[in-house]
C-alpha positions in Angstrom: 132.1 101.0 125.0 133.7 101.3 121.5 134.2 104.7 120.5 133.2 105.7 116.7 135.5 107.9 114.8 134.4 110.5 112.2 133.1 109.2 108.9 132.0 106.0 110.8 131.7 103.8 107.8 134.7 102.0 106.3 135.8 104.1 103.0 137.1 101.8 100.3 139.0 103.7 97.7 137.6 106.1 95.1 136.2 109.5 95.7 135.3 108.6 99.3 138.9 107.5 100.1 140.2 110.8 98.8 137.9 112.9 100.6 138.8 111.0 103.9 142.4 111.6 103.2 141.6 115.5 102.7 139.9 115.5 106.1 142.9 113.9 107.8 145.3 116.4 106.1 143.1 119.5 107.0 144.7 121.6 109.6 142.9 122.1 112.8 143.0 125.7 114.1 141.5 127.7 116.8 140.9 131.3 117.5 139.6 132.7 121.0 137.7 136.0 121.7 136.5 137.9 124.7 134.4 140.9 124.8 133.0 143.0 127.7 129.2 142.6 128.4 128.8 144.4 131.8 125.5 146.3 132.0 125.4 150.1 132.9 124.7 151.2 136.4 121.2 151.8 137.2 120.1 149.0 134.8 117.8 145.8 135.9 119.6 142.7 136.9 118.3 139.2 136.7 114.5 139.2 136.4 114.2 142.7 137.3 113.0 141.7 140.9 116.3 142.8 142.5 118.0 146.2 143.1 119.1 147.9 139.9 122.9 147.8 139.4 124.5 150.1 141.9 128.2 148.9 141.6 130.4 147.0 139.3 132.3 144.6 141.6 134.1 142.8 138.4 133.5 143.3 134.8 131.4 140.8 133.1 132.5 139.1 129.8 131.5 136.8 126.9 134.6 134.3 126.2 134.8 131.8 123.5 136.6 130.0 120.6 136.3 129.2 117.1 137.4 125.9 115.9 138.5 125.5 112.2 138.9 122.0 110.6 137.0 120.3 108.1 133.6 122.0 107.1 132.3 125.1 108.5 133.8 126.7 111.6 132.4 125.6 115.1 131.7 128.3 117.7 131.5 127.9 121.6 130.7 130.9 123.5 130.2 131.3 127.4 128.4 134.7 128.6 128.6 136.1 132.3 124.9 136.6 132.2 121.9 134.9 133.9 120.1 133.9 130.8 119.5 134.0 127.1 115.8 133.4 126.1 114.2 132.1 123.2 114.7 134.5 120.3 117.5 136.2 122.0 119.5 132.9 122.1 118.9 132.5 118.4 120.1 136.0 117.7 123.4 135.4 119.5 124.0 132.3 117.7 123.1 134.0 114.3 125.3 136.9 115.2 128.3 135.0 115.9 127.7 132.7 112.9 127.6 135.7 110.5 130.9 137.0 112.2 132.9 133.9 111.6 131.4 132.6 108.5 129.4 129.7 109.7 125.9 128.6 110.1 124.0 128.9 113.4 123.4 125.2 114.1 127.3 125.2 114.5 127.2 127.7 117.2 126.9 127.0 121.0 125.8 130.1 123.2 125.6 129.6 126.9 125.3 131.7 130.0 127.4 131.2 133.3 124.1 131.9 135.2 125.7 134.2 137.9 122.5 136.0 139.4 124.0 139.4 139.7 124.0 139.9 136.1 121.7 140.4 133.1 118.8 138.1 131.8 117.7 138.9 128.3 114.7 138.1 126.4 113.6 140.3 123.5 110.3 138.5 123.0 109.7 139.0 126.7 110.5 142.7 126.3 108.1 143.2 123.5 105.5 141.6 125.7 106.2 143.9 128.7 106.5 146.8 126.5 102.9 146.3 125.4 102.0 146.6 128.9 103.9 149.8 129.8 106.7 147.7 131.3 109.7 148.2 128.6 113.2 147.9 130.2 112.1 146.4 133.4 113.6 143.1 132.8 117.1 144.4 131.1 118.6 147.3 129.6 117.5 147.0 125.9 120.1 149.1 124.1 123.2 147.9 126.3 122.2 144.3 125.7 122.0 144.5 122.0 125.4 146.4 121.8 127.0 143.7 124.0 125.9 141.0 121.6 127.3 143.1 118.8 130.8 143.6 120.5 130.9 139.7 121.2 130.3 139.0 117.5 132.8 141.7 116.4 135.4 140.1 118.8 134.8 136.7 117.3 135.0 137.9 113.8 138.2 139.6 114.3 139.7 136.6 116.2 138.7 134.3 113.4 141.2 136.2 111.2 144.2 135.0 113.3 143.7 131.4 114.2 146.6 129.2 115.9 147.5 125.6 115.0 146.2 122.9 117.2 148.2 119.7 117.6 147.1 118.3 120.8 144.1 118.0 123.2 144.1 117.9 126.9 141.5 116.5 129.1 141.3 116.0 132.9 139.3 116.4 136.0 139.8 117.7 139.4 137.6 117.2 142.5 136.3 120.3 144.2 135.8 120.1 147.9 133.2 121.8 149.8 131.4 123.7 147.1 128.5 122.0 145.5 125.4 120.6 147.4 122.0 119.5 146.1 119.3 121.9 146.6 116.7 119.4 146.9 117.3 117.6 150.5 115.3 114.3 150.4 114.0 112.2 153.2 115.1 108.5 153.6 111.9 107.4 151.6 112.6 109.6 148.6 110.3 112.5 149.4 111.2 116.1 149.3 112.2 117.6 152.9 113.1 121.0 151.9 114.9 123.2 149.6 118.4 124.5 150.6 119.2 128.1 149.3 122.2 129.0 147.3 122.9 131.6 150.2 122.5 128.9 152.9 120.7 131.7 154.9 117.3 131.6 156.5 115.5 129.4 159.3 116.7 126.2 157.6 120.5 127.2 157.5 121.5 124.9 160.2 119.6 122.0 159.1 120.8 122.6 155.6 124.3 122.7 156.6 123.8 119.4 158.6 122.2 117.7 155.6 124.5 115.7 153.5 125.9 117.0 150.2 123.4 114.7 148.2 123.7 113.7 144.5 126.2 116.1 142.7 128.9 115.7 140.3 132.2 116.7 142.4 134.5 117.3 139.6 135.3 120.0 137.4 136.3 118.8 134.0 138.9 120.5 131.7 139.2 120.3 127.9 142.3 122.3 126.5 143.8 122.9 123.2 147.5 123.1 122.6 150.0 123.9 119.8 152.7 121.4 120.6 154.0 122.4 124.2 152.1 125.6 124.2 148.7 125.8 125.6 146.1 127.9 123.9 142.8 127.5 125.7 141.4 125.8 128.7 137.6 125.2 129.0 136.2 124.3 132.4 132.9 122.6 133.1 131.3 122.5 136.6 127.8 121.9 137.9 126.8 124.2 140.4 124.9 127.4 140.8 127.6 130.1 140.6 126.0 132.2 143.4 127.5 133.1 146.8 126.1 136.4 147.9 123.9 138.3 145.4 120.7 140.4 145.1 122.3 143.6 146.4 122.9 145.2 143.0 126.7 144.4 142.9 127.4 143.3 139.3 129.8 140.3 139.3 130.6 136.9 137.7 130.7 135.7 141.5 132.9 133.1 142.6 133.3 131.1 139.4 134.6 134.4 137.8 137.3 134.8 140.7 138.1 131.3 140.2 138.6 131.6 136.4 140.7 135.0 137.0 143.0 133.0 139.3 143.8 130.5 136.6 144.2 133.4 134.0 146.9 134.6 136.4 148.6 131.3 136.8 148.6 130.6 133.1 149.1 133.8 131.2 148.2 133.8 127.6 145.9 130.9 128.0 142.2 131.8 127.4 140.0 130.6 130.0 136.5 129.9 129.3 134.1 128.7 132.0 130.9 126.8 131.3 128.3 125.9 134.0 127.2 122.3 133.9 123.9 120.9 134.7 123.5 122.7 138.0 119.8 123.5 138.1 119.4 121.7 141.4 122.9 122.2 142.8 124.0 125.2 144.9 126.7 125.8 147.4 124.2 126.2 150.0 125.5 123.6 152.6 128.8 125.4 152.6 127.8 129.0 152.1 126.3 131.3 154.7 125.5 134.1 152.2 128.4 136.7 153.5 130.7 138.4 151.4 133.6 136.6 153.0 132.5 133.4 151.7 133.0 134.4 147.9 136.8 134.1 147.9 136.6 131.0 150.1 134.5 129.4 147.5 136.6 130.7 144.5 139.5 129.2 146.2 138.1 125.8 146.4 136.9 125.8 142.8 140.3 127.1 141.5 142.1 124.3 143.4 140.0 121.7 141.5 140.7 123.6 138.2 144.4 123.4 139.1 144.2 119.8 139.6 142.5 119.2 136.5 145.1 121.0 134.5 148.0 119.3 136.3 146.6 115.9 135.9 145.2 116.0 132.3 146.2 113.7 129.6 147.5 115.0 126.2 146.8 113.3 122.9 147.6 114.3 119.4 144.4 115.4 117.2 143.9 116.2 113.8 140.7 117.6 112.0 139.6 114.0 111.5 139.2 113.7 115.2 136.5 116.4 115.3 132.8 115.9 114.8 129.8 118.0 115.4 126.3 116.8 115.9 122.8 118.6 116.4 119.6 116.8 117.7 116.7 119.4 117.4 113.8 118.7 119.7 110.5 119.9 120.9 110.2 120.2 124.6 106.8 119.4 126.1 105.1 122.4 127.5 103.9 122.4 131.3 100.3 121.6 131.6 100.2 124.5 134.1 100.7 126.8 131.1 97.5 125.8 129.3 95.6 128.8 130.6 97.6 131.6 128.7 94.5 133.9 129.4 94.8 133.5 133.2 98.7 134.2 133.0 98.0 137.4 130.8 95.7 138.3 133.7 98.5 138.5 136.0 100.5 140.5 133.4 97.8 143.0 133.0 97.2 143.4 136.6 98.9 146.8 137.6 98.8 145.8 141.3 100.7 142.5 140.9 104.5 142.5 141.8 107.1 143.5 139.2 108.6 140.0 139.4 105.2 138.1 138.9 104.5 140.3 135.9 108.0 139.9 134.4 107.4 135.9 134.9 104.1 136.1 133.4 105.7 137.6 130.4 108.4 134.9 130.2 105.7 132.2 130.3 103.7 133.8 127.7 106.9 134.1 125.6 107.5 130.5 126.1 104.0 129.3 125.3 103.8 131.2 121.8 107.1 130.0 120.7 106.2 126.5 121.6 103.0 126.8 119.8 104.8 128.0 116.8 106.6 124.6 116.6 110.0 126.1 117.7 112.6 123.2 118.4 115.6 123.8 120.6 119.0 122.5 119.3 121.2 120.5 121.7 124.5 119.7 120.3 127.8 117.9 120.9 131.3 118.4 120.0 133.7 115.5 119.7 137.5 116.2 119.8 139.2 112.7 120.2 138.0 111.1 123.4 136.4 114.3 124.6 132.5 114.9 124.1 131.1 118.2 125.0 127.2 118.4 125.1 125.5 121.7 124.9 122.1 121.6 126.5 119.3 124.0 126.7 117.6 125.1 130.2 118.5 125.0 133.6 119.1 121.2 134.0 119.1 119.0 136.8 122.6 117.4 137.5 121.0 114.0 136.8 121.4 114.7 133.0 124.9 115.2 133.3 125.5 112.1 135.3 123.6 110.2 132.8 125.5 111.4 129.9 128.8 110.3 131.5 127.3 106.6 132.0 126.4 106.6 128.3 130.1 106.8 127.4 131.9 105.3 130.4 135.3 104.9 128.2 135.2 108.4 127.0 135.5 112.0 128.5 132.2 113.7 128.7 131.5 117.3 129.5 128.2 119.1 129.7 127.3 122.8 129.4 123.8 123.7 130.3 122.0 127.1 130.2 121.8 127.4 126.5 118.3 128.5 125.4 116.7 129.1 128.9 113.3 129.7 127.7 112.0 126.9 129.3 113.7 127.8 132.7 114.2 124.8 135.0 114.4 121.3 133.5 113.9 118.7 136.0 113.7 114.8 136.1 110.5 113.0 135.9 110.5 111.9 139.6 111.2 115.5 140.6 107.9 116.9 139.1 105.9 114.3 141.4 108.0 115.5 144.4 107.4 119.3 143.8 109.6 122.1 145.0 110.8 125.4 144.0 112.7 124.2 140.5 109.8 122.4 139.1 107.5 125.0 140.2 109.3 127.4 138.1 109.8 124.8 135.1 107.9 125.7 132.0 108.2 122.0 130.6 106.2 118.8 131.5 107.8 115.6 133.1 107.9 114.0 129.8 110.9 116.3 129.1 113.3 113.7 130.6 112.5 111.1 128.0 113.1 113.8 125.3 116.4 115.0 126.5 117.7 111.6 127.3 117.0 110.5 123.7 118.6 113.4 122.3 121.7 113.0 124.4 122.0 109.3 123.0 121.9 110.6 119.4 124.6 113.2 120.1 126.8 110.9 121.9 126.2 108.3 119.3 125.0 105.5 121.7 123.0 102.5 120.5 123.3 100.6 123.8 121.4 101.3 127.0 123.3 103.2 129.7 123.6 101.7 133.0 121.1 102.9 135.6 
């Protein structure tokens, strides 16, 4: 498949040729940033349904980079939190944009989705507060300060960018980590859901079942100044969950793997993005014990090391960089048509806290959709590497489809952007049922919407192979 370059039309002299020459001569620079986003002890984690934070196993961070070339800066940021919902996702992008002098549509903010962490939704908090449940989902003051710290760090870093001369890209196979959560029968029906922890009555059956449909590779995109590496971004599709739900704050096994690469490559900023792992866990290989976390981390780290050692390096300039945005409206699940009934759960003092919090999440999403809000998938192209930034807790099928759309190029995906929609399945999955589609706040037609958006972002005209 022929790859298009930036400014795809042929420029024949005059002002357009001069502008193109200026783009080619524009320096490409990068600045990296990092800030602490660890919640305070005693604060709610996840959706508020687990024990309060009782111990800090490892500090949580937000990490990112600011890319300077032609046009306004581009910002990529990954946060060691479970999710950013709706207006909160908007707020993070706006804060980062203000800090570095760009526009919010040139900012991609994603969560890693580790479960012993924070899930933040300001509009959800407003709904909960109106029902006497303020602060039950997350610690409001610390969440706001965390966002401000990250924006401040990005702004300071933006004042000291480094020259970029080369792009590196590579992939490494990760053995015995990822497995499908949705185990199917031979005739394509849902047999059972395999837990992230791999525990419970189906543990033996889940361990015996095949891995299923996964993306076994971790993908690497790195930026260099000559022979000096500056930043390494890793993309892998799997729930970052080993043991969790005990109140022990942690970036889990992906954080351990990232730390291992930091030790191996001192001075190289390590940024980890979770790919489309909505239906992917380590449940086949995990027993939910504390001892398995470093084992899974070591396996992922080996894949990251392999991607680094086998990467290809190519020269790049500002002319090799492109940024695209494809705003879309996600179809609302038909199960959410009865807003009054959902409010009934929220208003019921005898309902469990988790059910009331989830009701508030649903109401927040319904109202946002009714207001005509669009999510903004985006794509950064640097030379032969394409990095898609997607909303929701996507199924891995989206990631695999994106790779097929540009078979001659290197395609990475970060999911877990705006998570207001929660899980985002495939059309067939909604007919099969199961936990993820039961949690999903969008309709089956979402597959057509997002597949079309990916084709726009990847500049694909031809149908992709089935």
